[in-house]
N, C-alpha and C positions, 0 to 999 in steps of 0.2 A: 504494500500500500504506500503510495506517495505521501510525503508529509504535507501538512497544511501549508499552502503557499501564502506568501505575503503579497498583498495587492498594492502595487505602486501606482499612485495617481498619474494620469496622463498629463503632460504639460498643456494640453489644449482642451481636454474634455473633463467635465466634472461628473459627479454622480448622476446617473440618468433619471431614475424614478424616485428621487428624494423630494416628493411634492409637499409633504406636510411636516410641521414641527411637532413632534410628539414628546410629551413630558417624560423625562427619564431616559430618552433614547440614547443609545451608544452610537458613536460615529462608526460607520461601516462604508467604506468606499466601494460603490457598486457601479458597474458600467464603465469601468476604467480599462486601460490596456493592461491586461494581467501579465505579470512577470513571474515566472517560475524558474528556479535554477535548472540549468540544462540537465544535470544528473537526475533531477526529480521528474522531468517531463517524459515519463515512460508509459503513458497511455495516450490513445488517440484523442481523448477529450482534453488532456493537458495541452497537447499540440494545438488543438483548435483554439483554446483560450489564449495561448501564448501568441499565436500568429493571427488571431482574429479571423480564422479561416471559415467564415460564414458568408453567405450571400443572400440577398433579399429578392423576393419575387413580389409582384403586385398584381392583384386581380381586381378588375374594374367592377364598380357597382352602378347599375343602370337605373335611372329615374324613369318610372313607367309612364308618367304623364308627359314629360318633355322629350323623352327619348335621348337625353344626354347622360353622360357619365358624370356622376356627382362626386365620386371619390374612388379610393382604392384600399383594399385590405392588404396590409403588409404581412407577408409570409416569409418563412426562413428555411434555408436549406443548408445542410452540412457540406463537407468537401465532396466533390464529384468522385465517382468510382470508389466510394468509401461506404462501409456499413452504416456510418453515422450521417449519410446524406439525407436519409429520411428523418423528418422531424420527430416521428414516433420513436425511432431508435436513438436519436440524439437526446431527447429528454428522458428516455428510459435509462440511458447510461448515466446521465447527470443525476437522476434520482438515486441510482444504485451507489454512486460515489458521494452522495450528499452535497452536490454542487448545483442544485436546481436554481437557486437565486443567481449565482454567477452566470450561468448559461442564459437564463431568461433575460437578465439585464443586458448582457452583451448582444443578444438577439435584437432587443429593442433599439439599442444604440445603432446597430448596423442598419436596421430598417429606417430609422430617422435620417441617418446620414445619406443613404442612397435615395430616399425620397427627396431630400433637399437637393442632391446633386442632379437628379433628373428633372427637377423643377416641375413636378407633376401638378396639375391643377386640381382644385377641389379638396376634399377631405381625406385624411389618412386615418384608417381604422387600425388601431394599434392594440394587439392582444396583450392582456394583463391578467395574471392569475390572482385569485383572492389572497394567496400567501404573500406575493410581492406587493399587493395593494396595501396590506396592513402591516408590512414589516416595520418594526420599531426603529429601523436605522435611517428612515427618511429624514432629510433635512430641508427645511423650507427654502425655496427659491433657486436651488441649484439646477433643477431641470429647466426652469424658465430661462435661466442664464445660458444654459447649454443650447436650448432651442433658439434663443435669440441670436447666438453666434452663428448658427447654421441657417438662419433665416426662416424659421417656422414659428408661427404664433399659436398659442393655445386654441384659438378659434378654429384652426385648421386640423386639430387632432381630436379624434373620437376614441376615448378609452373603452375598449371592447373587453368585457369581462368574460373570461373563459372559465368553464367549470370542469376541471379534471379531478376534482376532489370535493367532498361535502363541505358546505359552509356552515360552521357551527356558531361563529360569533357574528351574527347578522348586524349587530349594533356597530361593531368596529368597521365592517365593510361599508355599511351605510354612511357612517360619519366620514370615512375617507373619501367616498365618492362625492358626497355633498361638498366637501372641502375642495376637491378638484373642480367641481362645477363652478364654484365661486371664483376660481382662478381663470375661468374661461373655457375649460374643456367641456365637451359634451360626452354623454355616456351611452353605451350600447350594451345590451345583454345578448350574449352569443348562444346559439344552439338551443333556443326555447323548445321544450318538449323532450330534450335528450339529457339535460343536465340534472343536477341534484336539487336545486332550490331557486331556479330562475323565476318561477311564478311568484314566489313570496317576495323575492327581491324586487321584481317588477312592481308589485302592488305597493311596496313601501317606498321605493325610490322614484318611480315614474321616469324611466330613462327616455331620452329623446328617440332612441332607436331600439328595436327588438328584432333579432335575427332568428328566423324559424329554422330549426334543424332540417337538413336536406332529406331526412327520412320521410317527412310529411309533405315535401314538395315533389320529390321524384315519383311519378306515377299518379299525381293528383288528378289528372284528367281521366283516369280509369278507376280510381278508388273512392267510393262515396264517403268513407270515414275520413280519409285525409282531406277531402274537399270540405267536409263539415268542420274539421279541426281548423283549417285555415280561415274559413269564414267566421268562426267563433273568435279566433284570435284577432282578426281584422276588426270585428265589432268592438271588442274590448279596447283595442288600440285607439279606435276613433273616439271612444268615450273618455280616454285619458290623455289625448294629444300625443300619442306615440306613433312613429312611422315604422312600418313593418318592412323588413328585408327578407325575401325568400331566397334561401341558399340552395345550391345544388340544381339550378335550372339547367337541364341538359337537352330538352327537346322543344320544338316549336309549340307543340300542344300544351306543355307545361307552362311556357311563357304566356300563351294566350289565356290559359285558365286563371293564372294568378293575376293577370291584367284585369280580367272580367270580375274577379272577386273584389278588386279595388285595392290590392296591395300596392304600396308606394314604390318599392324598389325590388330589383332582382339581381342575383349574382350566380354565376355558374358557367359551365363550359360552353353552353349555347351562346352566351353573351361574349365571353372571352376566357381563355385559360390563364392561369398565373404566368407571368413573364417578367424577366429582368427589365424589359422595356415595353410596358403595356401600351395598347392602342389608346388614343385620346378621344376617339369617337366610337359610337356603337356600330357593330357590324351591320351590313345591309339586311341580313336575314332577320335580325332582331328588330330593326327599324320597320321592316315590312310588316311584321306581326303587330307592332304597336300602332302603326298607321292604318291597319286594316279595320274595317267596320264589322268584320265577321265575329260572331260570338263563339266562344269555345264550346265544344260539345261535352257537357258534363256526363259523368258516368250514368249508365242506365240505372233506374230506380235510385237516383241520387236523393236518398232520404234527407229531409231537412234542407232542401234547397229553399230556405225561407224567403229569400228575396224574390222567388218566383211566385209566391203567394201575393196576389195583388188585390187592389180595391174591388176588382170585379167579383171576388168571392163574397163581398159584403152587399152586393147589389140586390135591392128589392124594388121591384117596379111598383110605383104608385101613380095612378092616373093623375096627371097634373091639371091645374086650372090655369086660366089666362088672367092677365092683369085686370081685364074688364069684368070678371066674374064677381057678382055682388056678394056682400058679406053674409046675407041671409043664407045663400046657397052653401057658403063655407061652413056656417054654423050647423046646417042640416047634415053636411058631409061628415063632420066630426062626431055628431050625435049618432049617425048610422054606423060608424066605424070606431068603436071604443079603443081599439089597439093602435089607431093612427096617431102618431105623435106630431107629425108635421105634414104640410102640403106644399109641394113644389109649385112655383108659379113660372110658367113657360110661355114665351112668345116667339112664334115662328121657329120652334124647335130649340131655341136658346133659353136656358134658365135665367130668370131675372130676379127671383126672390124666393123666400121661404116663409111660410106661415106656421108659427109654433102653436100647437094646440092650447097649451096652458095659458100663454100670454093672450091669445085670441079670446078664449072663453072668459078669462079674468076681465078683459076689457068690456065684453058684452054684458057681464054680470053687474056692471056699475049702472046706477039709475039713468034711464033714458038713453043709454048708449046704443041699444039695439034699434030703438025708434029713430035715432039720429043717423046711424051709420048702416042700418040693414040694407038699404037700397044702393049704398055707395059701392064703388068698385073696391075689390080687396087690395088693390095696389096701395091704398092709403094705410093699411094695417100690416102689410107684409114687411119682412126684414129684407132690405135691399142689397145687403152685402153678405149673402150666404157663402159658405165654404164650398168651392167647386173642386172636385177631385177627379183627375183623369183615371180611367179604369185600369191603366197599366201601372199606377203608383203602388210600389211595394207597401204592404200593410205596416211594416216596421217603420218606414219613413212617415207614414200617415200617423201612426201612434205617437212618434216622437214630436211631430208637428202639433198634434192636439194637446199633448202634455205641456208644450211650451207656449201655446196660444191662449186666447181668452176662453173662459169656461163655456160660453154659450155655444160654441161650435160642437162641443161634446154633448151638451144637453139637447140642442136643437136637431143635431144630425147634420148631414152634408149631402150635397147633390153630386152624383157620379155622372161623368160625361165621357164622351169619346170625340176628340177633336172639337170640343166646345159644344157638342149637341147633347141634349138631355137623354140619359139612359134610365135613371132611377135614383133611389136614395139609399143612404147608408146611415146607421145609427152608432152612437158610442157604445151601446150595449152589444151590438153585433160585433164591433171591432174587438171589444174585450173578450168575447167568446172565442173568436178566431185566434187571438194572441195566446189565450190560455191553452187552446188545443195544440197550437204550435209548440208551446213550452212543454206540454205533456209528451208530445211526440218526440221532442228533442231529448227528454230524459230517457226515453226508450232506446235511443240510438247512441247517445254519448253521455256519460255521466258528467254532470257539470262540475263536480268537485275535482275529479282527476283527469277529465277529458279522455278517459279510456272508453273503448266501445261498450255500449250497454247491452241490454238483453236481446234486442232484435239482431244486431250484428253477430253476437255470440251464437245465437241459434242458427243463423244463416251459415256461419263458418263451420259449425259442426255438421250441418246438413251437407255442405259441399264436400267435406272430408268423408262422410259416410257414403256419398254417391261415388266418390273416386275409388272406393274399395281399399284405400290405404289405411293400415292400422295406426293408431296414435294413443297417447296417454292424455286423459282428462284429469286435471287436478283441481279440486275444490279447496280454496285457501280461505281461512277464517281466523279472526283474532279471538283469543281467549281473554276473559276478564276485561273486555273493552268497555262495557257499560259502567263498571265502577270507576275506571280511569276517566271516562267522560264526565261522570258525576263529580269527581274530586277536582279535576283540572279545568273543566268547562268545555264547551263545544268547540272553541277555537283550537285548543290543544288536541282535542279529539280529531278534528279535521286534519291537523298536521300529522297525526299518527296514521290516519287512513292514506293521506297523500304520500307519506314516506313509505308505507307498505307497497303502494302502487309503484313507486320508483324502484324499490328493491326487487320486486317481481319483474319489472321491466328490464332491469340489468341482467336478470337471470335468463332472459329469452334470447334466442337467435332470431333476429328480425326476419331472416329469410325462410325460417321453418316454423317458428312458434307464434302463438297468438295469446294475448293477454286481454281479458275483459273484466269490467267492474260490474258485478251483478247489482250492487247497491249496498249502502251501509259499509260494513267492514268485511264484505264477502267479495272474493275475486275468483276468477276461473282462468286456469292455464291450460291451453291446448298445445301439447308438445309433440313435435315430430322429430326432435333432435334425438340422436342415438344415446347421448349422454344425459338424458332427461333427469335421471335420479341425481346425478352430480349437480345439476342445475337447481333442483329442489333443495338439496342439502346446502348449497351455497346461499340460497335465499334465506334458509333458516339461520345459518350462521351470521349472515349480514344483519338480519333482523335482531338477533340476540345482541350484536355489538352496537347497533345504532339506536334501537328503540329506547334504551335507558336514558339517552341524552335528553329526552323530553320530560323525564321525571326529575324531581328535586333531589339534591344530594342526600337529604335525610331518607327519602323513600328508596333511593338506590341502595343506601347502606342497609336499610331494613329489609329490602327485597319486596316491599309492598307498602300498604297503608290500610287504615281502618276506615270503614264506611258503613252506612246502613243498608241492609238488604230490603227486599220488598215487604217484608214483615216488620220493618222498623228495628230489627236487631243489629247491633254493631258487630261486624265481622271483619276479619283480616283478609284482604285480597292481595294476591301477588301481582307484580307488574305484568302487563299484557305479554302474551306469547303468541306464536303463530303456529297454527295446525294446518297440515296439508293432507288431504285424502286423495290418493291417486288410484285411477282405474285404467287398466289396459282395455282399449276400445277396439274390438274386432268388428268391422262393419257387417260381417255375417251374423253377428250375435245381437246387434243393436239396430232396431228398426228406424228410430228417429232421435231427435235431440231430447225428446221427453224421456226416453229410456236412459240416455247418457246422463241427464240431469238427476234422475232418481238414483242411479248407481253412484255418482259422485257425492250425492248428499249422504248416502249410507257410509261411504268411505270417510267423509269428513267427520261424521258422528263418531266413528271408531278412532280417528286421529285425536279428537278432542278428549277422549278418555285417557290418553297418554299424557303424563305430566310434562310440562315445559314445551319448548319448541319441538314439534314432532312431525314425522312423515309416516303415514300409514298407507301401505300398498295393498290394495284388494287383490287377493289371489284366487278367490272363488270365481266361477263362471257366473254370468248374469242371472241365471235362473236356478242356481244351486242354493239350497236352503242354508241358513246360518247354522 
């Protein structure tokens, strides 16, 4: 093992990522030219650090609305023709030798220098790990001074948080990022959907950019679940002012689909590959897609294509009246139709007003009003500025508009038109009914807490596997003692426990072979075709045992549990939550449908829960063999 090297400051470069002054911090020179005595430079990594033998690549990021390249992500490569050329191998070696910080800081220094030398326009997306972000050695102002020397201002740099390890100290990461934002940097979350805690950090920090992991982008034009995931993320982003970047765009169909969803930016091989000298304009193929009026073909049975549900679904035809219709006739019409809340007033096919039932009858109920106004035209009592809604308007946009506008539009209803001509009316009650149905349908397809597939995709996936004739393992995963944990720590901690379980199970899957679904609550289903399925289940149990206790207090961890009241009001001791997995070998010849699979896995889960602690029970009996 080489001895620890002494870092000698460069005469021209200061510490790279020393962005904040932390109390009690020890000075640690990072991002300098590393000097190691020749006799100690006996590993490839040492040689890289001595000679700064790294190179930067830049991958463009495309603005979907303007068609321009708004910036570049800085990537790193090791020496050519070397095992450490790959970033994965480079950082793996650095981790094994305990030199992650040194390598990471040098990587960023190289990226910044080459970005400045190339004079690339737009923003630089610079990868930063949580460890480097919160390292106590940072010293205020040194990075700004360094960037000033090479001609880069903080406004041109996006700190992109990479998640290659769990984030336990959210407060420290959040405070560090807020500090950098005050200095002029912007923030991006990387690989949303793949990392450990992006969703929580997103909700607490509200970054300017969120990058969606390529797993959810590639094949989105043929995968309904991925489509719904991207649409949901886009809706969340719109509500909190975040711009979404779709990573891994590799085909024309993928680019067209994310464009139609409304995602702000894209990045991937179809736009441009990483290069030492990247292009400064978008390729013609991408520009052609962005400038095309053609809409992407969504997957068949694309459940929850919520934006395709339009105001036409709310349409109820009501025979309109003309502005010359007398008020007595309007009064008779309301009397003969108790369920009629409003009457549209139309002239030459164009809506000109709306008569609200309650306002009209209240007026007529006043002394002498009917005698005075009965023979007058209804145009004197109609509301002349009704809400006109085109039939193609998505109901979600309509709902948002009604929420933000004056209340009478919701109470009176609205007139639905096509190219300005009267079609019928819609009501606020009808809109609420449709929105509620959409939300219920959404819960069936994607669990809103974990964004994992819900019951319908789970059943469809099982049916597809049964039809294929290929055997697989179905594993029912359930948390033990979750209710007492939820009672003691509250629903927010309970949600964190469920989300963490989902992430752990996700890590255990091979995305090319396996499927993870969230049945609801603390119940999950794993559909495994991997040959090492049992090793994956054991790994999930081990990870849960190691990580789940981080959500409990020190006292409860030390005791192994806590006291709480049971349903009979008795004080009992409950151990910390554990994970039980019941696994069943599914032979398509033995199982007729997903109902049979569900029943078999439920029995296996029941057996697993009878085993103390984190446990895996594998059902060995045949489906119809008695216990």
